[in-house]
Structures are given as C-alpha cells and as structure tokens.
C-alpha positions, 0 to 999 in steps of 0.5 A: 500500500506504499504507506497510503492512508485511505480517508475514512470519509470517502469509503461510500463512493464507488467512483474513487477513494481519497488517500494520503501519502505523507503530507500529500493528499490524492484521489484515486479514480476507479475504472468504473468512473473513467468515462465520466472523468474523461468527459468532465475533462475533455469537454471543457466543464472542468476547466470552466468550473475551475476558472470560475472558482467553483471547483477545486483544481487538481493535477494528474500524477504518476502515483500508484493508488491504494493496492494498485487500483480497485479490482486490480486494474493497473490503469487506475488514475490518481489525481492530486487536488489543491490542498484546503488548509483546514477541512470544515463541516456544515455544522461549523459554518455561519448562515452565509457560509451555508448559503454560499455553499448551496449556491455553489452547488446549484451553479455547478449543477446548472453549468454541468447541464450545458455540457450534458452532465449533472452533479450526482450528489449534493452533499454539503460535505463536498464544499469547503472554503478557500480565502472566503470563497466556497468551492466544490472539492469532489471531482468525482461528483459528476455523471452523465445527463440522461434526458427525462431523468430527474435530478438524483441529488434533489432530495439530498440538496433539500436535506443538506441545504434548503432545510437548514437554511429555512430553519435558520431563517424562519425558526432559530439560527442555532438549528444548523446544529441538527446537522451534527446529529443527521449526517445526511442532512436534516430529515424533511419531515422534521424540518417541516414540523419545526418550520410550522408552516413558515417560509412561503411557497418555496418552503411549501414546495421544497420542504412541506409538500416534499416531506409528505411525498417522501413519507407517502412513497416511502411507506409504499416501498418506493424510493424517494426518486420515484415520487410523482413530482420527480418523474420524467423531467426535460432538461429545460424544466430541470434548468428552470428548477435549478434557476428557481432554487438559485433565486430562492436561496439567494433571497434568504437573509437573516433578520433581527438576530441578536446573540450574546457576543455579536456586538462584543467589541461595542461593550468591552471593558477595554479603553481605546489605549488598552485595546491598542496596547493589547493588539501591539502585544499580541502582534509582538508575540506572534512575530516571535513565534512566526506561525504558518498556521494559527487557530484563534479560540474566541475570535469574535469578528477576527479583529485579533486573528488578522494580526496573525496574517500580517508581518513576515514573508510567508504569503501562505499564512492561514488562520482559523478563527473560531467563535461560539457566536453565530452572528460574530462568525457571520460578520467575520465571514462577510469581512473575509469574503470582501478581503479574500484573506486566508482566514476561515471563520468557524463556529465552535463551542470550546466546551463541546468541540466538534466530535468525530461522527458518522459510521464507526465515528470516523467519517467526519473527524473531530477538530484535533484530527483535522489539523494542528496549528503552530500557535493558538490564540486564547484572548479573553476566553479563559474566564468563560471556560473556567468560571462560566463552565466549571472547567478546571484550569489543568484540564484546559491546559492539557487539551490545548497542549495536545493541539499546539506547541505555542500559546498566546493566552490572556488571563482575566482575574476575578477583579476584572469587571467582566469576571465580576459579572460572571460571579454576580449570580453564583457562588465563587467556588473557584479558589484556584482561579488566581494568577498563581493558580493559572500559571501553576496549572499551565506549567505542567504543559507549558513554559512561560516565555513572556508575561506582560500586563496590559496597560489600563487593565488588570489582565495579563498576556502570556506567551507560552511554549509547550514542554517537548512533544505531547505523547499519546498517553496525554503526557 
C-alpha cells in the first residue's frame, strides 16, 4: 500500500477513494468512473468550473493508488487536488457560509447541464472554503445527463441545504446544529414540523409538500426518486428548477438576530489605549513565534486573528478563527469574503468541540484530527471556560497542549469587571482561579516565555511554549 492512508470519509463512493501519502493528499479514480472523468475533462466543464472558482483544481500524477487500483486494474488514475488548509463541516459554518455553499452547488449543477452532465450528489460535505470563497472539492461528483431523468441529488440538496437554511431563517439560527446529529442532512419531515408552516411557497414546495411525498412513497416501498413530482423531467424544466432554487436561496437573509457576543467589541471593558496596547502585544508575540498556521479560540469578528496574517514573508499564512457566536462568525465571514484573506471563520463551542461522527465515528473527524496549528490564540476566553463552565484550569491546559506547541493566552482575574459579572449570580467556588493558580496549572504543559500586563487593565498576556512533544498517553 506504499504507506497510503485511505480517508475514512470517502469509503461510500464507488467512483474513487481519497488517500494520503505523507503530507500529500490524492484521489484515486476507479475504472468504473473513467468515462465520466474523461468527459468532465475533455469537454471543457472542468476547466470552466475551475476558472470560475467553483471547483477545486487538481493535477494528474504518476502515483500508484491504494493496492494498485480497485479490482486490480493497473490503469487506475490518481489525481492530486489543491490542498484546503483546514477541512470544515456544515455544522461549523455561519448562515452565509451555508448559503454560499448551496449556491455553489446549484451553479455547478446548472453549468454541468450545458455540457450534458449533472452533479450526482449534493452533499454539503463536498464544499469547503478557500480565502472566503466556497468551492466544490469532489471531482468525482459528476455523471452523465440522461434526458427525462430527474435530478438524483434533489432530495439530498433539500436535506443538506434548503432545510437548514429555512430553519435558520424562519425558526432559530442555532438549528444548523441538527446537522451534527443527521449526517445526511436534516430529515424533511422534521424540518417541516419545526418550520410550522413558515417560509412561503418555496418552503411549501421544497420542504412541506416534499416531506409528505417522501413519507407517502416511502411507506409504499418506493424510493424517494420515484415520487410523482420527480418523474420524467426535460432538461429545460430541470434548468428552470435549478434557476428557481438559485433565486430562492439567494433571497434568504437573516433578520433581527441578536446573540450574546455579536456586538462584543461595542461593550468591552477595554479603553481605546488598552485595546491598542493589547493588539501591539499580541502582534509582538506572534512575530516571535512566526506561525504558518494559527487557530484563534474566541475570535469574535477576527479583529485579533488578522494580526496573525500580517508581518513576515510567508504569503501562505492561514488562520482559523473560531467563535461560539453565530452572528460574530457571520460578520467575520462577510469581512473575509470582501478581503479574500486566508482566514476561515468557524463556529465552535470550546466546551463541546466538534466530535468525530458518522459510521464507526470516523467519517467526519473531530477538530484535533483535522489539523494542528503552530500557535493558538486564547484572548479573553479563559474566564468563560473556567468560571462560566466549571472547567478546571489543568484540564484546559492539557487539551490545548495536545493541539499546539505555542500559546498566546490572556488571563482575566476575578477583579476584572467582566469576571465580576460572571460571579454576580453564583457562588465563587473557584479558589484556584488566581494568577498563581493559572500559571501553576499551565506549567505542567507549558513554559512561560513572556508575561506582560496590559496597560489600563488588570489582565495579563502570556506567551507560552509547550514542554517537548505531547505523547499519546496525554503526557
């Protein structure tokens, strides 16, 4: 097998398999998909989609695939796609990210029809983000168009995109988290129940009526694709359907959504001078570490995340900006779309980070299985973890040490006004939450390289370096 490691998320597709060899990622094209792949490339569809920034680029390489090839056919082809800095999943996206992912999926299918091809699946997991742009990463998702046949991926598109988008728009922005439970998209009957008739005619046609049709024909032992409204359909009508869906998705907007941290910087307890001093301090620490990959835990709108992209000569610096607040992530994503900077805003609850899910809990990896940063930023976060969520400082330190070698972290003492707010409505059961207790807990895993107080603030900023390697035994 030449030290090849198959990707556990690609085993369902008979067309090919994704595998790693060292730091490189490859996709094997099985013989059963050879004709579709050749049409995709020879007719100009691949070139057109790559030029438009809709499909990931790749190169054909002279590399032996997994066990030579499926079925032992030595003619198996292997391609090497452009690498995505960090794989993300739909339950980690903001509303705008899911919306853009839906539009990219529809636009690709619409363009494929012009070349007598279709998208044979419409999985949200086939979309990733590069410099603020949604992009399709599954080169083997295309199939031949057959006159009269309905779009085989329509139901999947409704479950993966329309259902969560309608729920976020008309019910609650947090319902995207249902995608963590339902790996093949939110069931339409559940979405219909939660929508309670909202969403206008578009929701009626694609969610409510669709859900009833699926239930009716499923109980009759028929497949979803055999439902009457999905029987023979001309290319003209399929094109009209796709263009209608593009219009529907394009018009969806979040309105009147307020969240706990969406306007964080408008009500922080920092003075203007303290905020500027903090920025210069973080920038100086980042210069010392010079990380190529940075994760910012508690990034809010990415104000401090952007400091990790500036300075130095490395033009490929990448930052993943995580926050628990969907509105903050949405604001950051909007900014990244405009700037094209190499940043990925993502939704993350540090007290309940994305787990490994799917078959055998291996199809979609947990956060720590998808990458490791050179440096982690944790600014104005530790008090929320330790006091709001009762997480012991030592447990936090151990987890962070399992992820990175370098840490830039801000300690917020009990005397800080923000911590006083947290303790105002609960008993102070945190005797170890002191500056000394914090340093002692992190000293088991990190050495303090630098420590400075933030002017006009009682907070302290630390630059830490992990002790050696973090072993599999957690030591």
